[in-house]
C-alpha positions as CSV (number, residue, x, y, z in Angstrom):
1,M,0.0,0.0,0.0
2,A,3.0,2.3,0.3
3,G,3.0,2.5,-3.5
4,L,-0.5,4.0,-3.6
5,G,0.4,6.6,-1.0
6,D,3.4,7.6,-3.2
7,I,1.2,8.0,-6.2
8,V,-1.3,10.1,-4.4
9,Q,1.5,12.3,-3.0
10,K,3.0,12.7,-6.4
11,A,-0.4,13.6,-7.9
12,F,-0.9,16.2,-5.2
13,Y,2.5,17.7,-5.8
14,L,1.9,17.7,-9.6
15,G,-1.4,19.6,-9.1
16,V,0.3,22.2,-6.8
17,G,3.1,22.6,-9.4
18,L,0.7,23.1,-12.2
19,A,-1.2,25.7,-10.2
20,T,2.0,27.5,-9.4
21,A,3.2,27.5,-13.0
22,A,-0.2,28.8,-14.2
23,G,-0.1,31.6,-11.6
24,E,3.4,32.6,-12.6
25,Q,2.4,32.7,-16.3
26,A,-0.7,34.8,-15.6
27,G,1.4,37.2,-13.5
28,E,4.0,37.6,-16.3
29,K,1.3,38.3,-18.9
30,L,-0.4,40.9,-16.6
31,S,2.9,42.6,-16.0
32,T,3.6,42.7,-19.8
33,I,0.2,44.1,-20.4
34,G,0.8,46.7,-17.8
35,V,4.1,47.8,-19.3
36,Q,2.6,48.0,-22.8
37,A,-0.4,50.0,-21.5
38,Q,1.9,52.4,-19.7
39,K,4.0,52.9,-22.9
40,L,0.8,53.6,-24.9
41,A,-0.5,56.0,-22.3
42,D,2.9,57.8,-22.2
43,E,2.9,58.2,-25.9
44,M,-0.6,59.6,-25.9
45,V,0.3,62.1,-23.1
46,A,3.4,63.2,-25.1
47,K,1.3,63.8,-28.2
48,G,-1.2,65.8,-26.1
49,E,-4.1,63.5,-26.9
50,I,-4.9,62.8,-23.2
51,T,-4.0,64.2,-19.8
52,T,-1.9,62.5,-17.2
53,E,-4.9,61.7,-15.1
54,E,-6.7,60.2,-18.1
55,A,-3.6,58.1,-18.9
56,R,-3.5,56.8,-15.3
57,K,-7.2,55.8,-15.6
58,L,-6.6,54.2,-19.0
59,V,-3.7,52.0,-17.7
60,D,-5.8,51.0,-14.7
61,D,-8.8,50.1,-16.9
62,M,-6.6,48.0,-19.2
63,I,-5.1,46.1,-16.3
64,K,-8.5,45.5,-14.7
65,S,-9.8,44.3,-18.1
66,A,-6.8,41.9,-18.5
67,Q,-7.3,40.6,-14.9
68,Q,-11.0,40.0,-15.5
69,Q,-10.3,38.3,-18.8
70,N,-7.8,36.1,-17.0
71,L,-10.4,35.2,-14.4
72,N,-12.9,34.3,-17.1
73,Q,-10.4,31.8,-18.6
74,A,-9.7,30.1,-15.3
75,P,-10.4,26.4,-15.0
76,T,-13.9,25.4,-13.9
77,G,-12.7,24.1,-10.6
78,N,-11.6,27.6,-9.5
79,P,-14.0,28.9,-6.8
80,E,-13.2,32.6,-7.8
81,R,-14.7,32.1,-11.2
82,P,-18.4,33.2,-11.3
83,Q,-20.8,30.4,-12.2
84,K,-22.9,30.9,-15.3
85,N,-26.7,30.5,-15.0
86,T,-27.8,27.6,-17.2
87,E,-31.4,28.7,-17.3
88,P,-32.4,31.4,-19.9
89,R,-33.0,34.7,-18.3
90,R,-36.6,36.1,-18.2
91,I,-37.5,39.0,-20.3
92,E,-40.4,41.3,-20.1
93,I,-42.2,42.5,-23.2
94,V,-42.5,46.2,-23.0
95,A,-44.3,48.3,-25.6
96,D,-42.1,51.0,-27.2
97,G,-44.5,53.8,-27.8
98,E,-47.3,51.8,-29.5
99,T,-49.8,49.9,-27.5
100,K,-50.5,46.3,-28.3
101,S,-53.8,44.6,-28.1
102,P,-54.2,41.8,-25.6
103,E,-54.5,39.4,-28.6
104,D,-51.1,40.6,-29.9
105,V,-49.5,40.2,-26.5
106,S,-51.0,36.7,-26.1
107,Q,-49.7,35.7,-29.6
108,M,-46.2,37.0,-28.7
109,R,-46.2,35.1,-25.4
110,K,-47.2,31.9,-27.3
111,Q,-44.3,32.5,-29.8
112,V,-41.9,33.0,-26.9
113,E,-43.1,29.8,-25.2
114,A,-42.7,27.9,-28.4
115,L,-39.2,29.2,-28.8
116,Q,-38.4,28.3,-25.2
117,E,-39.6,24.7,-25.9
118,E,-37.6,24.5,-29.0
119,L,-34.5,25.7,-27.1
120,K,-35.1,23.0,-24.5
121,R,-35.4,20.3,-27.1
122,M,-32.2,21.5,-28.8
123,K,-30.3,21.5,-25.4
124,N,-31.5,17.9,-24.7
125,S,-30.5,16.5,-28.0
């Protein structure tokens, strides 16, 4: 049974190593993006296209965007990644200036229900 314990231990260390390597790669990419964003902002300030404060905000926004994109590409086992809702979101039919008759609204609701049923069938097949 000592062999099984060694395999489990090696698998654990492999997982930790992979997670560490992925974290280092993400950090390197974010720092590269930060440097590139700073260079771009400096060039824009030098040309007079934006102010220093706008440049600072631009760099911060670019880094936040890169971090968010990095989180969205995280593995599914990551607890920091937001879970997507698998159910379709509900929509409310609102008239935009013109009023619809109750028959029109009823017909639209039937069309929506039919589309929802078709979507469910497509998901199941």
